[in-house]
C-alpha positions in Angstrom: 93.3 102.0 92.4 95.4 98.8 92.1 93.5 96.8 94.7 93.2 93.6 92.7 97.0 93.6 91.8 97.9 94.2 95.5 95.6 91.4 96.6 97.3 89.0 94.1 100.7 90.1 95.4 99.7 89.5 99.0 98.3 86.1 98.1 101.5 85.2 96.4 103.5 86.2 99.5 101.2 84.3 101.8 101.6 81.1 99.7 105.3 81.7 99.1 104.9 81.9 95.3 107.6 84.4 94.7 111.1 84.7 93.4 113.8 87.3 93.9 116.1 88.7 91.2 119.8 88.8 92.0 119.6 92.6 92.0 116.9 92.5 94.6 119.0 90.1 96.8 122.0 92.5 96.5 119.9 95.6 97.4 118.3 93.7 100.3 121.7 92.8 101.6 123.1 96.4 101.1 120.2 97.8 103.1 120.4 95.1 105.8 116.9 93.8 105.0 115.6 90.2 105.3 113.0 88.3 103.3 110.7 88.9 106.2 111.0 92.6 105.7 110.1 92.3 102.0 107.1 90.1 102.8 106.0 92.5 105.5 106.4 95.4 103.1 104.0 93.8 100.6 101.5 92.7 103.3 101.4 96.2 104.9 102.0 98.3 101.9 100.1 100.1 99.2 100.9 100.5 95.5 102.2 104.0 95.0 103.2 103.8 91.3 103.0 101.6 88.2 105.6 101.6 85.5 105.8 99.9 82.1 109.0 98.2 81.2 110.1 99.6 77.8 111.7 96.4 76.6 109.1 93.8 77.7 106.0 95.8 78.0 105.3 94.3 81.4 103.9 96.3 84.3 105.9 96.6 87.5 104.6 98.1 90.7 106.2 100.1 93.5 104.8 99.1 96.9 105.5 101.4 99.8 105.3 99.4 103.0 107.1 98.8 106.3 109.8 96.4 107.5 109.2 94.2 110.5 110.9 96.9 112.6 108.6 99.6 111.2 111.0 101.3 108.8 109.6 102.4 105.4 110.7 100.5 102.3 109.8 100.4 98.6 109.4 96.9 97.0 109.4 96.9 93.2 107.7 93.8 91.9 105.7 92.3 89.1 103.6 89.2 88.3 105.5 87.0 85.9 103.9 85.1 83.0 104.2 82.0 85.1 102.1 83.6 87.8 104.8 84.1 90.4 105.5 87.3 92.1 109.0 88.6 91.1 110.8 91.0 93.5 112.8 93.2 91.1 114.4 95.5 93.7 113.9 96.9 97.2 115.2 99.8 99.1 114.8 101.7 102.4 113.3 105.2 102.4 
């Protein structure tokens, strides 16, 4: 359903065109995840939901994927107006 968006996200990960919010960094640390786990989650995952931000009107996507070790995670991300992938938050399932 969201194949084009997921392809763009994967391309951004492969070319390291992404940024991480402070919240995402904190959640990553709390769940003992690394940036490699986040990248792997996008590269192995599928978009399971799309949500519209009430304030900005931008779409954010929930990607369910796997860490390097094979654990399931959710990565919440969006494509910014500058074209970079923004990791909003991440958590283990």
